[in-house]
SENU-310126 format. One line per 10 residues: number of its first residue (from 0); for each residue x, y, z of C-alpha. Coordinates in steps of 0.5 Angstrom, whole numbers. Layout:
REM SENU-310126
NUM> X Y Z  ...
//
This chain:
REM SENU-310126
0> 346 -57 176  351 -54 181  357 -50 179  361 -56 180  357 -60 175  357 -54 170  365 -54 171  366 -61 170  361 -61 164  366 -55 161
10> 372 -59 162  369 -65 159  367 -61 153  374 -58 152  378 -65 153  373 -68 147  375 -62 143  382 -62 144  382 -70 143  379 -68 136
20> 384 -63 135  390 -68 137  387 -73 132  387 -68 126  394 -66 128  396 -73 128  392 -74 121  396 -68 118  402 -70 121  402 -77 118
30> 400 -74 111  406 -69 111  411 -74 114  409 -80 109  409 -75 103  413 -77 97  415 -69 97  420 -66 101  416 -61 106  421 -56 109
40> 419 -50 114  424 -44 115  425 -38 119  426 -31 117  433 -32 117  433 -38 113  434 -43 119  430 -50 119  424 -50 123  421 -57 120
50> 423 -63 115  418 -68 114  421 -75 113  422 -75 106  426 -69 107  430 -72 112  432 -78 108  434 -74 102  438 -69 107  441 -75 111
60> 439 -72 117  434 -72 123  429 -67 125  433 -65 131  440 -65 128  437 -60 122  433 -55 126  436 -49 127  441 -50 121  441 -46 115
70> 437 -49 109  441 -45 104  447 -49 106  444 -56 103  443 -52 96  449 -54 91  454 -49 91  453 -47 83  445 -46 85  446 -43 91
80> 447 -35 89  441 -36 84  436 -38 89  438 -33 95  437 -28 90  430 -30 88  428 -30 95  431 -23 96  427 -21 90  421 -24 92
90> 421 -21 99  422 -14 96  416 -15 92  412 -18 98  411 -24 93  407 -30 97  409 -35 92  415 -37 89  417 -43 84  424 -45 82
100> 428 -51 81  435 -52 84  439 -58 87  440 -60 94  446 -64 96  447 -69 102  453 -69 107  454 -76 103  454 -73 96  448 -75 93
110> 444 -70 89  437 -69 89  434 -65 83  428 -61 86  422 -57 83  420 -52 89  414 -49 90  415 -44 96  410 -40 100  412 -34 103
120> 410 -31 110  409 -24 113  408 -22 120  402 -16 121  407 -11 120  409 -14 113  416 -16 115  418 -23 112  417 -28 117  419 -35 114
130> 417 -40 108  414 -47 107  417 -50 101  414 -57 98  419 -60 93  418 -66 88  424 -70 85  425 -68 77  431 -71 76  428 -77 72
140> 424 -73 68  430 -69 66  434 -75 65  428 -78 60  428 -71 57  435 -71 55  435 -79 53  429 -77 48  433 -71 46  439 -76 45
150> 435 -81 41  432 -75 37  439 -73 35  441 -80 33  435 -81 29  437 -74 25  444 -76 24  442 -83 21  438 -80 16  443 -74 15
160> 448 -79 13  443 -82 8  445 -81 0  438 -80 -1  434 -74 1  428 -76 6  423 -71 8  416 -71 11  410 -67 11  403 -66 14
170> 396 -66 11  397 -59 8  404 -61 4  408 -57 9  414 -60 11  415 -63 18  422 -65 17  428 -67 12  435 -69 12  441 -65 10
180> 441 -68 3  434 -64 2  436 -58 5  442 -58 0  438 -58 -6  433 -53 -3  440 -48 -1  438 -48 6  442 -49 12  438 -51 18
190> 432 -55 19  428 -49 22  428 -46 15  424 -51 12  419 -53 17  412 -50 16  414 -49 9  410 -51 2  414 -53 -4  411 -46 -7
200> 416 -43 -2  422 -47 -5  426 -46 -11  422 -52 -14  416 -48 -14  415 -49 -21  414 -57 -20  410 -55 -13  403 -57 -17  406 -64 -19
210> 409 -66 -12  403 -64 -8  398 -68 -13  402 -74 -11  402 -72 -4  394 -72 -4  394 -78 -8  399 -82 -3  395 -80 3  388 -82 0
220> 390 -88 -4  397 -91 -1  404 -91 -4  407 -89 -10  414 -92 -12  419 -90 -17  416 -83 -19  421 -80 -24  420 -73 -24  424 -66 -25
230> 427 -62 -19  430 -55 -20  435 -54 -14  437 -47 -11  443 -46 -16  438 -46 -22  440 -53 -24  435 -58 -26  436 -65 -24  431 -72 -25
240> 429 -75 -19  426 -82 -17  422 -81 -11  418 -86 -7  412 -83 -3  408 -87 3  403 -85 7  405 -82 14  401 -86 20  400 -84 27
250> 395 -89 31  392 -92 24  391 -85 22  394 -81 16  397 -75 18  402 -73 12  406 -76 7  413 -79 8  418 -79 2  425 -81 0
260> 428 -79 -7  435 -80 -11  438 -76 -16  438 -81 -23  440 -75 -27  447 -78 -29  443 -85 -30  438 -82 -35  444 -79 -39  447 -85 -39
270> 441 -89 -41  440 -83 -47  447 -84 -49  446 -92 -49  440 -91 -54  444 -86 -58  450 -91 -59  446 -97 -60  442 -94 -65  448 -92 -69
280> 451 -99 -68  445 -103 -70  445 -98 -76  452 -98 -78  454 -101 -84  460 -104 -81  459 -111 -78  460 -111 -70  461 -117 -65  461 -117 -58
290> 463 -123 -55  464 -125 -47  471 -128 -45  468 -135 -46  467 -133 -54  460 -133 -53  457 -128 -58  453 -123 -53  451 -118 -59  452 -117 -66
300> 449 -112 -71  445 -113 -77  450 -112 -81  455 -117 -79  449 -122 -79  448 -120 -86  455 -121 -88  455 -128 -85  449 -130 -88  445 -131 -81
310> 439 -128 -78  442 -127 -72  449 -129 -69  447 -127 -61  448 -133 -57  453 -137 -62  460 -139 -60  465 -134 -64  469 -140 -66  463 -142 -70
320> 464 -136 -75  472 -136 -75  475 -139 -81  480 -144 -79  486 -140 -83  485 -135 -78  484 -139 -71  492 -138 -70  491 -130 -72  485 -130 -67
330> 490 -132 -61  495 -126 -63  489 -121 -64  486 -123 -57  493 -122 -53  494 -115 -57  488 -112 -55  489 -115 -48  495 -111 -47  492 -105 -50
340> 494 -105 -57  490 -102 -63  489 -108 -68  487 -107 -75  488 -113 -80  485 -118 -85  481 -123 -82  477 -129 -85  470 -131 -83  466 -137 -85
350> 460 -135 -89  453 -139 -87  454 -142 -94  461 -145 -93  464 -139 -97  470 -135 -94  469 -128 -92  475 -123 -92  474 -117 -87  478 -112 -85
360> 478 -112 -77  479 -107 -71  479 -111 -64  478 -108 -57  478 -111 -50  473 -108 -45  475 -108 -38  471 -107 -32  472 -102 -26  477 -107 -23
370> 481 -108 -30  479 -115 -31  476 -116 -38  469 -117 -39  468 -117 -47  472 -117 -53  469 -113 -59  471 -112 -66  469 -108 -72  469 -111 -79
380> 469 -109 -86  468 -114 -92  474 -114 -97  472 -119 -102  473 -117 -109  468 -113 -112  467 -117 -118  465 -123 -113  461 -119 -109  457 -117 -116
390> 456 -124 -118  454 -126 -111  449 -121 -110  444 -123 -116  444 -130 -113  444 -128 -106  439 -122 -106  433 -127 -104  437 -130 -99  438 -123 -96
400> 431 -121 -96  429 -127 -93  434 -126 -88  433 -119 -86  425 -121 -85  427 -126 -81  432 -122 -77  426 -117 -76  422 -122 -73  427 -124 -69
410> 429 -117 -66  421 -116 -65  421 -122 -60  428 -123 -58  429 -130 -54  435 -130 -49  438 -136 -46  440 -133 -39  442 -139 -36  441 -147 -36
420> 433 -148 -37  432 -141 -36  430 -136 -42  428 -129 -42  424 -125 -48  424 -117 -47  418 -114 -51  418 -107 -53  413 -103 -57  406 -104 -58
430> 403 -111 -59  398 -113 -64  394 -120 -66  400 -122 -71  405 -120 -66  402 -123 -60  402 -130 -64  409 -129 -66  411 -128 -58  407 -134 -57
440> 411 -138 -62  418 -136 -60  416 -137 -53  414 -144 -54  420 -145 -59  425 -143 -54  422 -147 -48  422 -153 -53  429 -151 -55  433 -150 -49
450> 428 -155 -44  427 -149 -40  423 -149 -34  423 -142 -33  421 -137 -38  421 -129 -37  417 -124 -40  420 -117 -39  414 -112 -41  418 -106 -39
460> 418 -103 -46  410 -104 -47  407 -98 -46  400 -100 -47  396 -106 -44  389 -107 -46  385 -113 -46  388 -116 -52  395 -115 -50  393 -118 -43
470> 390 -124 -46  396 -125 -51  400 -126 -44  396 -130 -41  395 -135 -47  403 -135 -47  403 -137 -40  398 -142 -41  402 -145 -47  409 -145 -44
480> 406 -149 -37  403 -154 -42  411 -155 -44  413 -155 -36  415 -148 -36  413 -143 -31  412 -136 -34  415 -130 -30  413 -123 -32  417 -117 -30
490> 417 -109 -31  410 -108 -30  410 -100 -29  405 -97 -24  401 -94 -30  400 -101 -33  399 -104 -26  393 -99 -26  391 -101 -33  391 -109 -31
500> 387 -107 -25  382 -103 -28  380 -108 -34  379 -113 -29  385 -118 -31  389 -123 -27  395 -126 -30  393 -133 -28  399 -138 -28  405 -132 -28
510> 409 -130 -22  410 -122 -22  417 -119 -21  418 -111 -21  424 -111 -26  428 -116 -30  434 -117 -25  429 -119 -19  426 -124 -24  432 -127 -26
520> 434 -128 -19  428 -131 -18  428 -136 -24  435 -138 -21  433 -139 -14  427 -144 -17  432 -147 -22  437 -149 -16  431 -151 -11  429 -156 -17
530> 436 -158 -18  437 -159 -10  430 -163 -10  432 -168 -16  439 -169 -12  435 -171 -6
//
């Protein structure tokens, strides 16, 4: 091969290598230009040497227009000095990499929030020679973070505004969050003070084992509702709570417990006071009657019923027991008590046997919070002549005993007409075979007497339910159904519900509601629905 041939071959080889290099350069240049990231190269003095297409679009310039201009000029003024100082510090330390976040602004005012990754170059003598930087738009990420934070703050504001206390714990019963009401009970000022703590580290440490046992039961077995439990507050006061607890779930897995509670201390105190006053009234020697504005007797104690010879006055019209001679006196008495005047005068009632009973009567009006009269009450003391009472006492002794026995039976299974075709029977105490039969008889008599379509059995006062009690309830429901009445059972406590499940009892034929109020509402809806169907 001649020298000319060798030279030609070498030229061809070099051309091929140049073509490969040009192809590689074009490839990488295309990658750089089409990248979604901003790519910038600058000289040692900060002047622009290169901008890729994305950077040109963000800076709203061309490569020709930008070459030689200061890169710092496009940085937002508030960030400019901070970025400059970061560069100087990196160069002083001979760092080769620098990461920072800053904003750049185009001549038209649009802003770009960038996270910059910068590579610093140095010459052979160690002098700073320039930098290449890549940036990604983190504006949407920041906006999303701000929106998430605003959403979290709004949620916290909502639960802080609730009158009930709300909190949630992890599987170890450590607090993850709470609202202001719980923090106030704990004597804490911020959420950070309770997060990570257990009940043992809070003012109610004495009740911690009780709370944590409930937490475990809820996480293992499901919700526990209407738990009544004590709590010791930071100031040392002791209150009573009604708590609902539910499993805290994430992706189908129990990760803790969510709870809400309300302070029922005042309600419990009122209930205790009501029990005391009711016991006093029930056992008072004076006769006491309470009637609604329509003169329907809603309460009469045993003494009043005995004075007039009735087993019970509840449900009767007050006009039935007022003597005709006192009807005009009754209207005057009513006007006086409505005006707030204390009334104490003689008043005549009709005894069940037709005789007249003269009493000393004190009357009062009972008003609601709006000042409207909701009931009238009277306290009555028998004033019949002593000799007459002595004479009648011997003849009425057996009647009184019979009336008292009947009254005791009536009180053990009271039947209350709630509305047209709706009756209710609250059951309190234990149930044996005799009382179960009495419940059924009273229920069936009430269904027939009031042509009831719905009968409500409220067992909130029944503490123990066994197979015998459950059987009695089922038989009562079946018997009532034969007379055309639907039985609703209310007031089943969590303990009673667990007992019924454990003994395998199904209350077939009965509708269950959590409390008497919801039972009455259901019965009224059912009655109204049936009435509407009949009209159609």
